[in-house]
C-alpha positions as a Markdown table, in Angstrom:
| # | Residue | x | y | z |
|---|---|---|---|---|
| 1 | Unk | 164.0 | 79.1 | 158.9 |
| 2 | Unk | 166.5 | 81.3 | 157.0 |
| 3 | Unk | 168.4 | 79.9 | 154.0 |
| 4 | Unk | 171.1 | 81.7 | 152.1 |
| 5 | Unk | 172.3 | 81.7 | 148.5 |
| 6 | Unk | 175.7 | 83.0 | 147.4 |
| 7 | Unk | 176.1 | 84.4 | 143.9 |
| 8 | Unk | 177.6 | 87.2 | 141.8 |
| 9 | Unk | 174.2 | 88.9 | 141.6 |
| 10 | Unk | 171.3 | 89.6 | 144.0 |
| 11 | Unk | 168.8 | 86.8 | 143.5 |
| 12 | Unk | 165.3 | 88.0 | 144.5 |
| 13 | Unk | 163.4 | 85.7 | 142.2 |
| 14 | Unk | 165.0 | 82.2 | 142.4 |
| 15 | Unk | 164.8 | 80.0 | 139.3 |
| 16 | Unk | 165.7 | 76.5 | 138.3 |
| 17 | Unk | 169.3 | 76.6 | 136.9 |
| 18 | Unk | 169.4 | 74.1 | 134.0 |
| 19 | Unk | 172.4 | 71.8 | 133.6 |
| 20 | Unk | 173.5 | 73.7 | 130.4 |
| 21 | Unk | 173.7 | 76.9 | 132.4 |
| 22 | Unk | 175.5 | 75.4 | 135.4 |
| 23 | Unk | 177.2 | 72.2 | 136.1 |
| 24 | Unk | 176.6 | 68.7 | 137.1 |
| 25 | Unk | 175.9 | 69.6 | 140.7 |
| 26 | Unk | 175.6 | 67.4 | 143.7 |
| 27 | Unk | 171.8 | 67.0 | 143.7 |
| 28 | Unk | 171.0 | 67.9 | 140.1 |
| 29 | Unk | 169.5 | 71.0 | 138.5 |
| 30 | Unk | 167.7 | 73.6 | 140.5 |
| 31 | Unk | 168.3 | 76.4 | 142.9 |
| 32 | Unk | 170.8 | 75.8 | 145.8 |
| 33 | Unk | 170.7 | 77.3 | 149.2 |
| 34 | Unk | 172.3 | 76.5 | 152.6 |
| 35 | Unk | 171.5 | 77.2 | 156.2 |
| 36 | Unk | 175.2 | 78.2 | 156.6 |
| 37 | Unk | 175.8 | 81.9 | 156.0 |
| 38 | Unk | 179.6 | 81.1 | 155.8 |
| 39 | Unk | 179.0 | 78.6 | 153.1 |
| 40 | Unk | 176.9 | 81.1 | 151.1 |
| 41 | Unk | 179.7 | 83.6 | 151.3 |
| 42 | Unk | 182.1 | 80.9 | 150.0 |
| 43 | Unk | 179.8 | 80.2 | 147.1 |
| 44 | Unk | 179.5 | 83.9 | 146.4 |
| 45 | Unk | 183.3 | 84.3 | 146.3 |
| 46 | Unk | 183.7 | 81.3 | 144.1 |
| 47 | Unk | 181.2 | 82.6 | 141.6 |
| 48 | Unk | 182.6 | 86.1 | 141.5 |
| 49 | Unk | 186.1 | 84.9 | 141.0 |
| 50 | Unk | 185.5 | 82.0 | 138.6 |
| 51 | Unk | 182.7 | 83.3 | 136.5 |
| 52 | Unk | 182.5 | 87.1 | 136.7 |
| 53 | Unk | 186.0 | 88.2 | 137.6 |
| 54 | Unk | 184.4 | 90.9 | 139.8 |
| 55 | Unk | 185.4 | 92.1 | 143.2 |
| 56 | Unk | 182.1 | 91.6 | 144.9 |
| 57 | Unk | 179.3 | 89.1 | 145.2 |
| 58 | Unk | 176.1 | 88.8 | 147.1 |
| 59 | Unk | 174.4 | 86.6 | 149.7 |
| 60 | Unk | 170.6 | 86.5 | 149.2 |
| 61 | Unk | 168.5 | 85.7 | 152.3 |
| 62 | Unk | 165.3 | 83.6 | 152.0 |
| 63 | Unk | 162.7 | 82.6 | 154.6 |
| 64 | Unk | 161.0 | 79.2 | 154.3 |
| 65 | Unk | 158.6 | 77.4 | 156.7 |
| 66 | Unk | 160.3 | 75.7 | 159.6 |
| 67 | Unk | 158.5 | 72.5 | 158.6 |
| 68 | Unk | 159.5 | 72.8 | 155.0 |
| 69 | Unk | 160.9 | 69.2 | 154.8 |
| 70 | Unk | 157.7 | 67.8 | 156.3 |
| 71 | Unk | 155.1 | 69.5 | 154.1 |
| 72 | Unk | 152.8 | 66.9 | 152.6 |
| 73 | Unk | 152.7 | 68.4 | 149.1 |
| 74 | Unk | 156.5 | 68.2 | 148.6 |
| 75 | Unk | 158.5 | 65.1 | 147.8 |
| 76 | Unk | 161.7 | 65.5 | 149.8 |
| 77 | Unk | 164.9 | 63.4 | 149.9 |
| 78 | Unk | 167.0 | 64.0 | 153.0 |
| 79 | Unk | 170.6 | 62.8 | 153.5 |
| 80 | Unk | 171.5 | 63.3 | 157.2 |
| 81 | Unk | 175.3 | 62.7 | 156.5 |
| 82 | Unk | 177.6 | 61.3 | 153.9 |
| 83 | Unk | 176.4 | 57.8 | 153.4 |
| 84 | Unk | 176.4 | 55.1 | 150.7 |
| 85 | Unk | 173.1 | 56.4 | 149.3 |
| 86 | Unk | 174.3 | 60.0 | 149.3 |
| 87 | Unk | 177.6 | 59.0 | 147.6 |
| 88 | Unk | 175.7 | 57.2 | 144.8 |
| 89 | Unk | 173.1 | 60.0 | 144.4 |
| 90 | Unk | 175.8 | 62.7 | 144.1 |
| 91 | Unk | 177.8 | 60.5 | 141.7 |
| 92 | Unk | 174.8 | 60.0 | 139.4 |
| 93 | Unk | 173.9 | 63.7 | 139.4 |
| 94 | Unk | 177.5 | 64.8 | 138.7 |
| 95 | Unk | 178.4 | 62.2 | 136.1 |
| 96 | Unk | 175.2 | 61.3 | 134.3 |
| 97 | Unk | 173.7 | 64.3 | 132.3 |
| 98 | Unk | 170.5 | 62.2 | 131.7 |
| 99 | Unk | 169.9 | 61.4 | 135.3 |
| 100 | Unk | 166.7 | 62.9 | 136.6 |
| 101 | Unk | 165.2 | 62.4 | 140.1 |
| 102 | Unk | 161.6 | 63.0 | 141.2 |
| 103 | Unk | 162.2 | 65.1 | 144.3 |
| 104 | Unk | 161.0 | 68.7 | 144.8 |
| 105 | Unk | 163.7 | 69.3 | 147.5 |
| 106 | Unk | 166.9 | 67.5 | 148.3 |
| 107 | Unk | 168.8 | 68.3 | 151.5 |
| 108 | Unk | 172.1 | 66.9 | 152.5 |
| 109 | Unk | 175.9 | 67.6 | 152.9 |
| 110 | Unk | 177.8 | 69.8 | 150.4 |
| 111 | Unk | 180.5 | 68.0 | 148.5 |
| 112 | Unk | 183.2 | 70.6 | 148.9 |
| 113 | Unk | 186.7 | 70.5 | 147.4 |
| 114 | Unk | 188.0 | 67.9 | 149.8 |
| 115 | Unk | 185.0 | 65.8 | 149.2 |
| 116 | Unk | 185.4 | 66.1 | 145.5 |
| 117 | Unk | 189.0 | 64.8 | 145.8 |
| 118 | Unk | 187.7 | 61.8 | 147.8 |
| 119 | Unk | 184.9 | 61.2 | 145.3 |
| 120 | Unk | 187.5 | 61.3 | 142.5 |
| 121 | Unk | 189.6 | 58.6 | 144.2 |
| 122 | Unk | 186.5 | 56.4 | 144.6 |
| 123 | Unk | 185.4 | 57.0 | 141.0 |
| 124 | Unk | 188.9 | 56.1 | 139.8 |
| 125 | Unk | 188.9 | 52.9 | 141.8 |
| 126 | Unk | 191.5 | 53.9 | 144.3 |
| 127 | Unk | 189.0 | 53.8 | 147.2 |
| 128 | Unk | 186.2 | 51.3 | 147.7 |
| 129 | Unk | 182.9 | 52.4 | 149.1 |
| 130 | Unk | 183.8 | 51.6 | 152.7 |
| 131 | Unk | 187.1 | 53.6 | 152.5 |
| 132 | Unk | 185.2 | 56.5 | 150.8 |
| 133 | Unk | 182.5 | 56.7 | 153.4 |
| 134 | Unk | 185.0 | 56.4 | 156.3 |
| 135 | Unk | 187.0 | 59.2 | 154.8 |
| 136 | Unk | 183.9 | 61.4 | 154.2 |
| 137 | Unk | 182.8 | 61.0 | 157.8 |
| 138 | Unk | 186.0 | 62.7 | 158.9 |
| 139 | Unk | 185.0 | 65.9 | 157.2 |
| 140 | Unk | 182.7 | 68.5 | 158.8 |
| 141 | Unk | 180.2 | 68.9 | 156.0 |
| 142 | Unk | 177.8 | 71.9 | 155.7 |
| 143 | Unk | 174.3 | 71.4 | 154.4 |
| 144 | Unk | 172.7 | 72.4 | 151.1 |
| 145 | Unk | 169.1 | 72.5 | 150.0 |
| 146 | Unk | 168.2 | 72.0 | 146.4 |
| 147 | Unk | 164.9 | 73.4 | 145.2 |
| 148 | Unk | 164.4 | 71.2 | 142.2 |
| 149 | Unk | 160.9 | 72.1 | 141.1 |
| 150 | Unk | 158.8 | 75.3 | 140.6 |
| 151 | Unk | 156.5 | 74.0 | 143.3 |
| 152 | Unk | 159.4 | 73.9 | 145.7 |
| 153 | Unk | 160.6 | 77.4 | 144.7 |
| 154 | Unk | 157.2 | 78.8 | 145.7 |
| 155 | Unk | 158.2 | 78.3 | 149.4 |
| 156 | Unk | 161.1 | 80.6 | 149.2 |
| 157 | Unk | 160.4 | 84.2 | 150.3 |
| 158 | Unk | 163.1 | 86.7 | 149.5 |
| 159 | Unk | 164.1 | 88.8 | 152.5 |
| 160 | Unk | 167.2 | 90.8 | 151.5 |
| 161 | Unk | 170.6 | 90.6 | 150.0 |
| 162 | Unk | 174.0 | 91.9 | 151.1 |
| 163 | Unk | 177.1 | 92.6 | 149.2 |
| 164 | Unk | 180.2 | 90.6 | 150.0 |
| 165 | Unk | 183.8 | 91.6 | 149.0 |
């Protein structure tokens, strides 16, 4: 299986990105990839515009075993869609700097800008859980894979990178 990572630099040696370096991300600290090339391009553009103010970014390609999420030596958390459990997991990771989970890999939907707006309405008490989940199910959400531990990173094999403008 091929996974992609969008960035302002070529990433041939993935590493865990600490919260202090990054942000309170959906699934916690680590290295994020996606099976969607288009999503990786979006991430690359966001990074180049917001952080580097450059005119180009990169999509790095990685190969992982097709059965990655079923390997017995990895603790994996999978969210098939935006659910109550996903909502609470994302909320904890984004809002609680001390929150730590035990998973090597987490796979689930990306909380994009529209999703963030919905989460903000829920966090502010404007939506209850049912309204939030119902609203989230109307969005077409792309996937993301968080590699949260060094053990998980060992399964990523860099293939190539391409520049995006």
